[in-house]
KOLVEX-375119 format. One record per atom (N, C-alpha, C): residue number from 1; residue in one letter; chain; atom name; y, x, z. Coordinates in steps of 0.05 Angstrom, whole numbers, m for minus. Atoms other than C-alpha are relative to their C-alpha. Layout:
BEGIN
+------+------+--------+-------+--------+--------+--------+
! nulo ! nugu ! lumlum ! balum !      Y !      X !      Z !
+------+------+--------+-------+--------+--------+--------+
!  NUM !    A !      A !    CA !      Y !      X !      Z !
...
+------+------+--------+-------+--------+--------+--------+
//
This chain:
BEGIN
+------+------+--------+-------+--------+--------+--------+
! nulo ! nugu ! lumlum ! balum !      Y !      X !      Z !
+------+------+--------+-------+--------+--------+--------+
!    1 !    M !      A !     N !     10 !    m22 !    m15 !
!    1 !    M !      A !    CA !    560 !   m327 !    180 !
!    1 !    M !      A !     C !    m30 !      5 !     m6 !
!    2 !    E !      A !     N !     29 !     m3 !      7 !
!    2 !    E !      A !    CA !    486 !   m340 !    165 !
!    2 !    E !      A !     C !     m3 !     12 !    m27 !
!    3 !    A !      A !     N !      2 !    m11 !     27 !
!    3 !    A !      A !    CA !    498 !   m324 !     92 !
!    3 !    A !      A !     C !      5 !     30 !      0 !
!    4 !    D !      A !     N !     m5 !    m29 !     m2 !
!    4 !    D !      A !    CA !    527 !   m256 !    110 !
!    4 !    D !      A !     C !    m25 !     14 !     11 !
!    5 !    Q !      A !     N !     24 !    m12 !    m12 !
!    5 !    Q !      A !    CA !    466 !   m242 !    153 !
!    5 !    Q !      A !     C !    m23 !      1 !    m21 !
!    6 !    I !      A !     N !     21 !      1 !     21 !
!    6 !    I !      A !    CA !    420 !   m264 !     96 !
!    6 !    I !      A !     C !      5 !     21 !    m20 !
!    7 !    A !      A !     N !     m7 !    m20 !     20 !
!    7 !    A !      A !    CA !    457 !   m220 !     47 !
!    7 !    A !      A !     C !     m7 !     28 !     10 !
!    8 !    H !      A !     N !      6 !    m26 !    m12 !
!    8 !    H !      A !    CA !    451 !   m161 !     95 !
!    8 !    H !      A !     C !    m30 !      5 !      0 !
!    9 !    L !      A !     N !     29 !     m3 !     m1 !
!    9 !    L !      A !    CA !    376 !   m172 !    104 !
!    9 !    L !      A !     C !    m11 !      4 !    m28 !
!   10 !    L !      A !     N !      9 !     m4 !     27 !
!   10 !    L !      A !    CA !    366 !   m178 !     29 !
!   10 !    L !      A !     C !      7 !     28 !    m11 !
!   11 !    Q !      A !     N !     m8 !    m27 !      8 !
!   11 !    Q !      A !    CA !    404 !   m112 !     19 !
!   11 !    Q !      A !     C !    m19 !     20 !     13 !
!   12 !    E !      A !     N !     19 !    m18 !    m14 !
!   12 !    E !      A !    CA !    359 !    m79 !     71 !
!   12 !    E !      A !     C !    m28 !     m2 !    m14 !
!   13 !    K !      A !     N !     26 !      4 !     14 !
!   13 !    K !      A !    CA !    298 !   m109 !     35 !
!   13 !    K !      A !     C !      1 !     15 !    m27 !
!   14 !    S !      A !     N !     m3 !    m14 !     26 !
!   14 !    S !      A !    CA !    324 !    m80 !    m31 !
!   14 !    S !      A !     C !     m3 !     30 !      5 !
!   15 !    R !      A !     N !      3 !    m29 !     m7 !
!   15 !    R !      A !    CA !    330 !    m11 !      2 !
!   15 !    R !      A !     C !    m29 !      7 !      4 !
!   16 !    L !      A !     N !     29 !     m5 !     m6 !
!   16 !    L !      A !    CA !    258 !    m15 !     27 !
!   16 !    L !      A !     C !    m16 !     m1 !    m26 !
!   17 !    F !      A !     N !     15 !      2 !     24 !
!   17 !    F !      A !    CA !    232 !    m38 !    m40 !
!   17 !    F !      A !     C !      7 !     22 !    m20 !
!   18 !    T !      A !     N !     m7 !    m23 !     17 !
!   18 !    T !      A !    CA !    270 !     17 !    m76 !
!   18 !    T !      A !     C !    m16 !     24 !      9 !
!   19 !    E !      A !     N !     16 !    m22 !    m10 !
!   19 !    E !      A !    CA !    235 !     67 !    m31 !
!   19 !    E !      A !     C !    m30 !     m4 !     m8 !
!   20 !    F !      A !     N !     27 !      7 !      7 !
!   20 !    F !      A !    CA !    169 !     31 !    m44 !
!   20 !    F !      A !     C !     m5 !      6 !    m30 !
!   21 !    L !      A !     N !      2 !     m5 !     29 !
!   21 !    L !      A !    CA !    182 !     36 !   m119 !
!   21 !    L !      A !     C !     m1 !     29 !     m6 !
!   22 !    E !      A !     N !      0 !    m29 !      4 !
!   22 !    E !      A !    CA !    197 !    110 !   m116 !
!   22 !    E !      A !     C !    m27 !     13 !      8 !
!   23 !    I !      A !     N !     26 !    m10 !     m9 !
!   23 !    I !      A !    CA !    133 !    123 !    m77 !
!   23 !    I !      A !     C !    m22 !     m8 !    m21 !
!   24 !    S !      A !     N !     19 !      9 !     20 !
!   24 !    S !      A !    CA !     94 !     82 !   m128 !
!   24 !    S !      A !     C !      1 !     17 !    m25 !
!   25 !    K !      A !     N !     m4 !    m17 !     23 !
!   25 !    K !      A !    CA !    123 !    123 !   m185 !
!   25 !    K !      A !     C !    m12 !     27 !      5 !
!   26 !    Q !      A !     N !     11 !    m26 !     m6 !
!   26 !    Q !      A !    CA !    104 !    187 !   m150 !
!   26 !    Q !      A !     C !    m31 !      0 !      1 !
!   27 !    M !      A !     N !     29 !      2 !     m1 !
!   27 !    M !      A !    CA !     33 !    162 !   m139 !
!   27 !    M !      A !     C !    m13 !      0 !    m27 !
!   28 !    C !      A !     N !     11 !      1 !     27 !
!   28 !    C !      A !    CA !     24 !    153 !   m214 !
!   28 !    C !      A !     C !     m6 !     28 !    m10 !
!   29 !    T !      A !     N !      4 !    m28 !     10 !
!   29 !    T !      A !    CA !     27 !    229 !   m223 !
!   29 !    T !      A !     C !     m7 !     20 !     22 !
!   30 !    A !      A !     N !      5 !    m18 !    m22 !
!   30 !    A !      A !    CA !     15 !    258 !   m154 !
!   30 !    A !      A !     C !    m28 !     11 !      1 !
!   31 !    D !      A !     N !     27 !    m11 !     m4 !
!   31 !    D !      A !    CA !    m43 !    303 !   m136 !
!   31 !    D !      A !     C !    m16 !    m19 !     17 !
!   32 !    M !      A !     N !     19 !     18 !    m14 !
!   32 !    M !      A !    CA !   m104 !    268 !   m109 !
!   32 !    M !      A !     C !      3 !      3 !     30 !
!   33 !    D !      A !     N !     m2 !     m5 !    m29 !
!   33 !    D !      A !    CA !    m93 !    300 !    m41 !
!   33 !    D !      A !     C !     23 !    m15 !     13 !
!   34 !    L !      A !     N !    m24 !     13 !    m11 !
!   34 !    L !      A !    CA !    m25 !    266 !    m33 !
!   34 !    L !      A !     C !     m2 !    m30 !     m1 !
!   35 !    L !      A !     N !      2 !     29 !      4 !
!   35 !    L !      A !    CA !    m48 !    196 !    m52 !
!   35 !    L !      A !     C !     m3 !    m15 !     27 !
!   36 !    E !      A !     N !      5 !     13 !    m25 !
!   36 !    E !      A !    CA !    m72 !    179 !     18 !
!   36 !    E !      A !     C !     26 !     m2 !     17 !
!   37 !    Q !      A !     N !    m25 !      0 !    m15 !
!   37 !    Q !      A !    CA !     m6 !    198 !     50 !
!   37 !    Q !      A !     C !     20 !    m20 !    m12 !
!   38 !    E !      A !     N !    m18 !     19 !     14 !
!   38 !    E !      A !    CA !     33 !    159 !     m3 !
!   38 !    E !      A !     C !     m8 !    m29 !      5 !
!   39 !    M !      A !     N !     10 !     27 !     m6 !
!   39 !    M !      A !    CA !    m11 !     98 !      9 !
!   39 !    M !      A !     C !      9 !     m9 !     28 !
!   40 !    Q !      A !     N !     m8 !      7 !    m28 !
!   40 !    Q !      A !    CA !      4 !    101 !     83 !
!   40 !    Q !      A !     C !     30 !     m6 !      1 !
!   41 !    K !      A !     N !    m29 !      5 !      1 !
!   41 !    K !      A !    CA !     79 !    105 !     69 !
!   41 !    K !      A !     C !      5 !    m28 !    m11 !
!   42 !    R !      A !     N !     m4 !     27 !     12 !
!   42 !    R !      A !    CA !     73 !     43 !     25 !
!   42 !    R !      A !     C !     m8 !    m21 !     20 !
!   43 !    L !      A !     N !      9 !     20 !    m20 !
!   43 !    L !      A !    CA !     35 !      6 !     80 !
!   43 !    L !      A !     C !     22 !     m3 !     22 !
!   44 !    D !      A !     N !    m21 !      1 !    m21 !
!   44 !    D !      A !    CA !     89 !     24 !    131 !
!   44 !    D !      A !     C !     25 !    m15 !    m11 !
!   45 !    L !      A !     N !    m22 !     15 !     12 !
!   45 !    L !      A !    CA !    143 !     m1 !     83 !
!   45 !    L !      A !     C !     m6 !    m29 !     m2 !
!   46 !    Q !      A !     N !      8 !     28 !      3 !
!   46 !    Q !      A !    CA !    104 !    m64 !     71 !
!   46 !    Q !      A !     C !      3 !    m15 !     27 !
!   47 !    K !      A !     N !     m3 !     13 !    m26 !
!   47 !    K !      A !    CA !    103 !    m79 !    146 !
!   47 !    K !      A !     C !     29 !     m5 !      6 !
!   48 !    Q !      A !     N !    m28 !      4 !     m5 !
!   48 !    Q !      A !    CA !    178 !    m69 !    150 !
!   48 !    Q !      A !     C !     11 !    m23 !    m17 !
!   49 !    I !      A !     N !     m9 !     22 !     18 !
!   49 !    I !      A !    CA !    188 !   m116 !     90 !
!   49 !    I !      A !     C !     m9 !    m27 !     11 !
!   50 !    E !      A !     N !     10 !     24 !    m12 !
!   50 !    E !      A !    CA !    145 !   m168 !    123 !
!   50 !    E !      A !     C !     16 !     m9 !     25 !
!   51 !    T !      A !     N !    m17 !      6 !    m23 !
!   51 !    T !      A !    CA !    187 !   m163 !    186 !
!   51 !    T !      A !     C !     26 !    m12 !     m9 !
!   52 !    L !      A !     N !    m25 !     12 !     11 !
!   52 !    L !      A !    CA !    250 !   m176 !    145 !
!   52 !    L !      A !     C !     m5 !    m28 !    m11 !
!   53 !    D !      A !     N !      6 !     27 !      9 !
!   53 !    D !      A !    CA !    216 !   m235 !    112 !
!   53 !    D !      A !     C !     m2 !    m20 !     23 !
!   54 !    S !      A !     N !      3 !     18 !    m23 !
!   54 !    S !      A !    CA !    200 !   m265 !    179 !
!   54 !    S !      A !     C !     28 !     m6 !     13 !
!   55 !    Q !      A !     N !    m28 !      5 !    m10 !
!   55 !    Q !      A !    CA !    274 !   m257 !    199 !
!   55 !    Q !      A !     C !     15 !    m18 !    m20 !
!   56 !    L !      A !     N !    m14 !     16 !     20 !
!   56 !    L !      A !    CA !    297 !   m289 !    134 !
!   56 !    L !      A !     C !     m8 !    m29 !      0 !
!   57 !    Q !      A !     N !     10 !     28 !      2 !
!   57 !    Q !      A !    CA !    254 !   m352 !    138 !
!   57 !    Q !      A !     C !     17 !    m20 !     16 !
!   58 !    P !      A !     N !    m16 !     20 !    m15 !
!   58 !    P !      A !    CA !    292 !   m387 !    195 !
!   58 !    P !      A !     C !     29 !     m2 !    m11 !
!   59 !    L !      A !     N !    m27 !      0 !     11 !
!   59 !    L !      A !    CA !    358 !   m367 !    163 !
!   59 !    L !      A !     C !      1 !    m17 !    m25 !
!   60 !    F !      A !     N !      1 !     17 !     25 !
!   60 !    F !      A !    CA !    338 !   m399 !     97 !
!   60 !    F !      A !     C !     m4 !    m29 !      7 !
!   61 !    Q !      A !     N !      4 !     28 !     m8 !
!   61 !    Q !      A !    CA !    315 !   m462 !    133 !
!   61 !    Q !      A !     C !     26 !    m12 !     11 !
!   62 !    A !      A !     N !    m26 !     10 !    m11 !
!   62 !    A !      A !    CA !    383 !   m467 !    168 !
!   62 !    A !      A !     C !     21 !     m2 !    m22 !
!   63 !    N !      A !     N !    m20 !      0 !     21 !
!   63 !    N !      A !    CA !    421 !   m455 !    103 !
!   63 !    N !      A !     C !    m14 !     m3 !    m27 !
!   64 !    P !      A !     N !     14 !      4 !     25 !
!   64 !    P !      A !    CA !    387 !   m487 !     43 !
!   64 !    P !      A !     C !     15 !     10 !    m25 !
!   65 !    D !      A !     N !    m16 !     m9 !     22 !
!   65 !    D !      A !    CA !    445 !   m469 !     m3 !
!   65 !    D !      A !     C !     m4 !     30 !     m4 !
!   66 !    A !      A !     N !      5 !    m29 !      1 !
!   66 !    A !      A !    CA !    435 !   m395 !     13 !
!   66 !    A !      A !     C !    m28 !      5 !    m11 !
!   67 !    A !      A !     N !     27 !     m3 !     10 !
!   67 !    A !      A !    CA !    361 !   m403 !      0 !
!   67 !    A !      A !     C !     m1 !     m4 !    m30 !
!   68 !    E !      A !     N !     m2 !      4 !     29 !
!   68 !    E !      A !    CA !    376 !   m431 !    m69 !
!   68 !    E !      A !     C !     14 !     23 !    m14 !
!   69 !    A !      A !     N !    m14 !    m23 !     12 !
!   69 !    A !      A !    CA !    424 !   m374 !    m82 !
!   69 !    A !      A !     C !    m18 !     24 !      0 !
!   70 !    A !      A !     N !     18 !    m23 !     m1 !
!   70 !    A !      A !    CA !    371 !   m324 !    m61 !
!   70 !    A !      A !     C !    m22 !     m2 !    m22 !
!   71 !    K !      A !     N !     19 !      4 !     21 !
!   71 !    K !      A !    CA !    324 !   m354 !   m113 !
!   71 !    K !      A !     C !     12 !      6 !    m28 !
!   72 !    N !      A !     N !    m14 !     m4 !     25 !
!   72 !    N !      A !    CA !    377 !   m341 !   m167 !
!   72 !    N !      A !     C !     m5 !    m23 !    m20 !
!   73 !    K !      A !     N !      5 !     23 !     18 !
!   73 !    K !      A !    CA !    364 !   m411 !   m194 !
!   73 !    K !      A !     C !     21 !    m21 !      6 !
!   74 !    C !      A !     N !    m21 !     19 !     m6 !
!   74 !    C !      A !    CA !    431 !   m444 !   m182 !
!   74 !    C !      A !     C !     24 !      6 !    m18 !
!   75 !    D !      A !     N !    m24 !     m4 !     16 !
!   75 !    D !      A !    CA !    498 !   m452 !   m216 !
!   75 !    D !      A !     C !     19 !     19 !     15 !
!   76 !    V !      A !     N !    m16 !    m21 !    m13 !
!   76 !    V !      A !    CA !    536 !   m388 !   m199 !
!   76 !    V !      A !     C !     29 !     m9 !      5 !
!   77 !    S !      A !     N !    m28 !      8 !     m3 !
!   77 !    S !      A !    CA !    604 !   m420 !   m210 !
!   77 !    S !      A !     C !      5 !    m19 !     24 !
!   78 !    R !      A !     N !     m3 !     19 !    m22 !
!   78 !    R !      A !    CA !    591 !   m470 !   m154 !
!   78 !    R !      A !     C !     m6 !     13 !     27 !
!   79 !    L !      A !     N !      6 !    m14 !    m25 !
!   79 !    L !      A !    CA !    572 !   m418 !   m101 !
!   79 !    L !      A !     C !     24 !      6 !     16 !
!   80 !    T !      A !     N !    m22 !     m9 !    m18 !
!   80 !    T !      A !    CA !    615 !   m405 !    m40 !
!   80 !    T !      A !     C !      0 !     30 !     m1 !
!   81 !    A !      A !     N !     m2 !    m29 !     m1 !
!   81 !    A !      A !    CA !    638 !   m334 !    m29 !
!   81 !    A !      A !     C !    m23 !     13 !     15 !
!   82 !    E !      A !     N !     22 !    m11 !    m16 !
!   82 !    E !      A !    CA !    585 !   m323 !     24 !
!   82 !    E !      A !     C !    m27 !     m1 !    m16 !
!   83 !    N !      A !     N !     25 !      3 !     15 !
!   83 !    N !      A !    CA !    529 !   m351 !    m20 !
!   83 !    N !      A !     C !      0 !     17 !    m25 !
!   84 !    A !      A !     N !     m2 !    m18 !     23 !
!   84 !    A !      A !    CA !    554 !   m309 !    m79 !
!   84 !    A !      A !     C !    m10 !     28 !      8 !
!   85 !    K !      A !     N !     11 !    m25 !    m10 !
!   85 !    K !      A !    CA !    539 !   m248 !    m36 !
!   85 !    K !      A !     C !    m30 !     m1 !      2 !
!   86 !    V !      A !     N !     29 !      4 !     m1 !
!   86 !    V !      A !    CA !    469 !   m275 !    m24 !
!   86 !    V !      A !     C !    m12 !      2 !    m28 !
!   87 !    Y !      A !     N !      9 !      0 !     28 !
!   87 !    Y !      A !    CA !    461 !   m287 !    m99 !
!   87 !    Y !      A !     C !     m1 !     29 !    m11 !
!   88 !    D !      A !     N !     m1 !    m27 !     10 !
!   88 !    D !      A !    CA !    483 !   m216 !   m116 !
!   88 !    D !      A !     C !    m21 !     18 !     13 !
!   89 !    A !      A !     N !     20 !    m17 !    m14 !
!   89 !    A !      A !    CA !    438 !   m184 !    m63 !
!   89 !    A !      A !     C !    m28 !     m8 !    m10 !
!   90 !    A !      A !     N !     26 !      9 !     10 !
!   90 !    A !      A !    CA !    379 !   m226 !    m87 !
!   90 !    A !      A !     C !     m5 !      9 !    m29 !
!   91 !    L !      A !     N !      3 !     m8 !     28 !
!   91 !    L !      A !    CA !    393 !   m209 !   m160 !
!   91 !    L !      A !     C !     m8 !     30 !     m1 !
!   92 !    K !      A !     N !      8 !    m29 !     m1 !
!   92 !    K !      A !    CA !    389 !   m134 !   m143 !
!   92 !    K !      A !     C !    m29 !      2 !      9 !
!   93 !    L !      A !     N !     27 !     m1 !    m10 !
!   93 !    L !      A !    CA !    325 !   m146 !   m104 !
!   93 !    L !      A !     C !    m20 !     m8 !    m22 !
!   94 !    H !      A !     N !     18 !      9 !     21 !
!   94 !    H !      A !    CA !    294 !   m184 !   m162 !
!   94 !    H !      A !     C !     m3 !     21 !    m22 !
!   95 !    G !      A !     N !      1 !    m21 !     20 !
!   95 !    G !      A !    CA !    311 !   m127 !   m209 !
!   95 !    G !      A !     C !    m20 !     22 !      9 !
!   96 !    I !      A !     N !     18 !    m20 !    m11 !
!   96 !    I !      A !    CA !    274 !    m78 !   m164 !
!   96 !    I !      A !     C !    m29 !    m10 !     m1 !
!   97 !    L !      A !     N !     26 !     12 !      0 !
!   97 !    L !      A !    CA !    215 !   m125 !   m158 !
!   97 !    L !      A !     C !    m12 !     m1 !    m29 !
!   98 !    F !      A !     N !      9 !      0 !     28 !
!   98 !    F !      A !    CA !    212 !   m130 !   m234 !
!   98 !    F !      A !     C !    m10 !     27 !     m8 !
!   99 !    Q !      A !     N !      8 !    m28 !      6 !
!   99 !    Q !      A !    CA !    209 !    m54 !   m240 !
!   99 !    Q !      A !     C !    m27 !      6 !     13 !
!  100 !    L !      A !     N !     25 !     m5 !    m15 !
!  100 !    L !      A !    CA !    154 !    m53 !   m188 !
!  100 !    L !      A !     C !    m24 !    m14 !    m13 !
!  101 !    Q !      A !     N !     21 !     14 !     14 !
!  101 !    Q !      A !    CA !    114 !   m105 !   m226 !
!  101 !    Q !      A !     C !     m9 !     15 !    m25 !
!  102 !    K !      A !     N !      7 !    m15 !     25 !
!  102 !    K !      A !    CA !    117 !    m61 !   m288 !
!  102 !    K !      A !     C !    m16 !     25 !      6 !
!  103 !    I !      A !     N !     14 !    m25 !     m7 !
!  103 !    I !      A !    CA !     92 !      1 !   m252 !
!  103 !    I !      A !     C !    m26 !     m4 !     14 !
!  104 !    E !      A !     N !     25 !      5 !    m16 !
!  104 !    E !      A !    CA !     37 !    m30 !   m209 !
!  104 !    E !      A !     C !    m25 !      1 !    m17 !
!  105 !    P !      A !     N !     25 !     m3 !     16 !
!  105 !    P !      A !    CA !    m14 !    m36 !   m267 !
!  105 !    P !      A !     C !     m6 !     29 !     m6 !
!  106 !    Q !      A !     N !      4 !    m29 !      5 !
!  106 !    Q !      A !    CA !     m4 !     38 !   m283 !
!  106 !    Q !      A !     C !    m12 !     13 !     25 !
!  107 !    L !      A !     N !     10 !    m11 !    m25 !
!  107 !    L !      A !    CA !    m15 !     55 !   m210 !
!  107 !    L !      A !     C !    m29 !     m9 !      6 !
!  108 !    R !      A !     N !     27 !     11 !     m4 !
!  108 !    R !      A !    CA !    m76 !     10 !   m205 !
!  108 !    R !      A !     C !    m20 !     15 !    m18 !
!  109 !    D !      A !     N !     17 !    m15 !     18 !
!  109 !    D !      A !    CA !   m106 !     44 !   m266 !
!  109 !    D !      A !     C !     m5 !     28 !      9 !
!  110 !    R !      A !     N !      2 !    m28 !    m10 !
!  110 !    R !      A !    CA !    m92 !    113 !   m237 !
!  110 !    R !      A !     C !    m20 !      0 !     24 !
!  111 !    L !      A !     N !     17 !      1 !    m24 !
!  111 !    L !      A !    CA !   m126 !     94 !   m171 !
!  111 !    L !      A !     C !    m29 !     m6 !     m8 !
!  112 !    L !      A !     N !     28 !      6 !      9 !
!  112 !    L !      A !    CA !   m187 !     65 !   m207 !
!  112 !    L !      A !     C !    m12 !     24 !    m14 !
!  113 !    T !      A !     N !     10 !    m24 !     14 !
!  113 !    T !      A !    CA !   m193 !    128 !   m250 !
!  113 !    T !      A !     C !     m8 !     21 !     21 !
!  114 !    E !      A !     N !      6 !    m19 !    m21 !
!  114 !    E !      A !    CA !   m190 !    172 !   m188 !
!  114 !    E !      A !     C !    m25 !     m8 !     16 !
!  115 !    R !      A !     N !     23 !     10 !    m14 !
!  115 !    R !      A !    CA !   m241 !    128 !   m153 !
!  115 !    R !      A !     C !    m26 !      5 !    m16 !
!  116 !    S !      A !     N !     23 !     m5 !     17 !
!  116 !    S !      A !    CA !   m289 !    133 !   m212 !
!  116 !    S !      A !     C !     m7 !     29 !      0 !
!  117 !    A !      A !     N !      5 !    m29 !      0 !
!  117 !    A !      A !    CA !   m281 !    209 !   m214 !
!  117 !    A !      A !     C !    m13 !      8 !     26 !
!  118 !    L !      A !     N !     12 !     m7 !    m25 !
!  118 !    L !      A !    CA !   m297 !    213 !   m140 !
!  118 !    L !      A !     C !    m29 !    m10 !      3 !
!  119 !    L !      A !     N !     27 !     10 !     m1 !
!  119 !    L !      A !    CA !   m358 !    169 !   m147 !
!  119 !    L !      A !     C !    m19 !     17 !    m17 !
!  120 !    E !      A !     N !     17 !    m18 !     17 !
!  120 !    E !      A !    CA !   m384 !    212 !   m204 !
!  120 !    E !      A !     C !     m6 !     26 !     14 !
!  121 !    K !      A !     N !      4 !    m26 !    m14 !
!  121 !    K !      A !    CA !   m373 !    275 !   m163 !
!  121 !    K !      A !     C !    m20 !     m4 !     23 !
!  122 !    L !      A !     N !     18 !      6 !    m22 !
!  122 !    L !      A !    CA !   m409 !    243 !   m104 !
!  122 !    L !      A !     C !    m29 !     m3 !    m10 !
!  123 !    E !      A !     N !     27 !      4 !     11 !
!  123 !    E !      A !    CA !   m468 !    222 !   m147 !
!  123 !    E !      A !     C !    m12 !     26 !    m10 !
!  124 !    S !      A !     N !     11 !    m26 !     10 !
!  124 !    S !      A !    CA !   m474 !    291 !   m179 !
!  124 !    S !      A !     C !     m7 !     18 !     24 !
!  125 !    T !      A !     N !      6 !    m16 !    m24 !
!  125 !    T !      A !    CA !   m472 !    323 !   m110 !
!  125 !    T !      A !     C !    m26 !     m9 !     12 !
!  126 !    Q !      A !     N !     24 !     11 !    m11 !
!  126 !    Q !      A !    CA !   m527 !    277 !    m86 !
!  126 !    Q !      A !     C !    m25 !      6 !    m17 !
!  127 !    K !      A !     N !     22 !     m7 !     17 !
!  127 !    K !      A !    CA !   m570 !    296 !   m146 !
!  127 !    K !      A !     C !     m5 !     30 !     m2 !
!  128 !    S !      A !     N !      3 !    m29 !      2 !
!  128 !    S !      A !    CA !   m563 !    371 !   m136 !
!  128 !    S !      A !     C !    m26 !      8 !     14 !
!  129 !    P !      A !     N !     24 !    m10 !    m13 !
!  129 !    P !      A !    CA !   m624 !    412 !   m116 !
!  129 !    P !      A !     C !      4 !      4 !     30 !
!  130 !    A !      A !     N !     m5 !     m5 !    m29 !
!  130 !    A !      A !    CA !   m592 !    430 !    m49 !
!  130 !    A !      A !     C !     m1 !    m27 !     15 !
!  131 !    A !      A !     N !      0 !     26 !    m13 !
!  131 !    A !      A !    CA !   m582 !    356 !    m33 !
!  131 !    A !      A !     C !    m28 !    m11 !      2 !
!  132 !    A !      A !     N !     28 !      9 !      0 !
!  132 !    A !      A !    CA !   m654 !    341 !    m52 !
!  132 !    A !      A !     C !    m16 !     14 !     21 !
!  133 !    A !      A !     N !     14 !    m16 !    m21 !
!  133 !    A !      A !    CA !   m679 !    397 !     m8 !
!  133 !    A !      A !     C !      8 !     m9 !     28 !
!  134 !    H !      A !     N !     m9 !     10 !    m27 !
!  134 !    H !      A !    CA !   m637 !    372 !     50 !
!  134 !    H !      A !     C !    m13 !    m26 !      6 !
!  135 !    R !      A !     N !     12 !     26 !     m5 !
!  135 !    R !      A !    CA !   m663 !    301 !     42 !
!  135 !    R !      A !     C !    m30 !      4 !      7 !
!  136 !    Y !      A !     N !     28 !     m5 !     m6 !
!  136 !    Y !      A !    CA !   m734 !    328 !     40 !
!  136 !    Y !      A !     C !     m4 !     11 !     28 !
!  137 !    Y !      A !     N !      1 !    m12 !    m27 !
!  137 !    Y !      A !    CA !   m722 !    370 !    102 !
!  137 !    Y !      A !     C !      5 !    m21 !     21 !
!  138 !    Q !      A !     N !     m6 !     22 !    m19 !
!  138 !    Q !      A !    CA !   m692 !    310 !    138 !
!  138 !    Q !      A !     C !    m24 !    m18 !      3 !
!  139 !    S !      A !     N !     22 !     19 !     m1 !
!  139 !    S !      A !    CA !   m749 !    264 !    120 !
!  139 !    S !      A !     C !    m25 !     13 !     12 !
!  140 !    A !      A !     N !     23 !    m14 !    m11 !
!  140 !    A !      A !    CA !   m802 !    317 !    138 !
!  140 !    A !      A !     C !      2 !      1 !     31 !
!  141 !    H !      A !     N !     m4 !     m1 !    m28 !
!  141 !    H !      A !    CA !   m772 !    325 !    207 !
!  141 !    H !      A !     C !     m1 !    m27 !     14 !
!  142 !    M !      A !     N !      1 !     26 !    m11 !
!  142 !    M !      A !    CA !   m767 !    251 !    217 !
!  142 !    M !      A !     C !    m29 !    m10 !      1 !
!  143 !    T !      A !     N !     28 !      9 !      0 !
!  143 !    T !      A !    CA !   m840 !    240 !    198 !
!  143 !    T !      A !     C !    m17 !     16 !     19 !
!  144 !    Y !      A !     N !     15 !    m18 !    m17 !
!  144 !    Y !      A !    CA !   m868 !    300 !    234 !
!  144 !    Y !      A !     C !     19 !     16 !     18 !
!  145 !    P !      A !     N !    m19 !    m15 !    m16 !
!  145 !    P !      A !    CA !   m819 !    320 !    289 !
!  145 !    P !      A !     C !    m14 !     25 !     13 !
!  146 !    V !      A !     N !     10 !    m24 !    m11 !
!  146 !    V !      A !    CA !   m827 !    389 !    317 !
!  146 !    V !      A !     C !    m10 !     m6 !     29 !
!  147 !    A !      A !     N !     11 !      6 !    m26 !
!  147 !    A !      A !    CA !   m873 !    385 !    377 !
!  147 !    A !      A !     C !     12 !     19 !     21 !
!  148 !    R !      A !     N !     m9 !    m17 !    m22 !
!  148 !    R !      A !    CA !   m848 !    410 !    443 !
!  148 !    R !      A !     C !    m23 !     16 !     11 !
!  149 !    R !      A !     N !     21 !    m17 !    m13 !
!  149 !    R !      A !    CA !   m885 !    464 !    478 !
!  149 !    R !      A !     C !    m11 !    m14 !     24 !
!  150 !    S !      A !     N !     13 !     13 !    m23 !
!  150 !    S !      A !    CA !   m934 !    436 !    527 !
!  150 !    S !      A !     C !      4 !     16 !     25 !
!  151 !    P !      A !     N !     m4 !    m15 !    m25 !
!  151 !    P !      A !    CA !   m919 !    454 !    599 !
!  151 !    P !      A !     C !    m27 !     11 !     11 !
!  152 !    H !      A !     N !     25 !     m9 !    m10 !
!  152 !    H !      A !    CA !   m994 !    466 !    609 !
!  152 !    H !      A !     C !     m6 !     29 !     m7 !
!  153 !    F !      A !     N !      6 !    m28 !      9 !
!  153 !    F !      A !    CA !   m992 !    533 !    573 !
!  153 !    F !      A !     C !     17 !     20 !     15 !
!  154 !    G !      A !     N !    m16 !    m18 !    m16 !
!  154 !    G !      A !    CA !   m941 !    562 !    621 !
!  154 !    G !      A !     C !     22 !     14 !    m17 !
!  155 !    D !      A !     N !    m21 !    m14 !     14 !
!  155 !    D !      A !    CA !   m883 !    605 !    603 !
!  155 !    D !      A !     C !    m10 !     26 !    m12 !
!  156 !    A !      A !     N !     10 !    m24 !     13 !
!  156 !    A !      A !    CA !   m895 !    661 !    555 !
!  156 !    A !      A !     C !     18 !     24 !      4 !
+------+------+--------+-------+--------+--------+--------+
//
């Protein structure tokens, strides 16, 4: 019974990682404006995956054979029918994780490129004549604040 539950949780984890993978692929080519939304979706999926991991841990401790099957480092011919389901579910999950590992460097490079472009844009904006004039205006008012009208002169 525990093995069936483990297999089910691994299948759910595969579904979440498949969605995570698709979002990651989209982020490699998406417009800059959509990256923030996509990152939030990935964070939400990550939380759901962590919840599944916390549910799997006690099940693996209670069934070490299923834990070995989930690692895909066991003799397949010796697995029980229940643990074979765990093995198959874990094999699918590991395939998705492998694809994710291949795409993550591309995504990281994309995000670093976008970050550099934004920093360049920010620096060029700060060096513009309008920005310099604004900084001068701000510093002039901080050094010599506008004096309030003295109440001794009455209302005009």
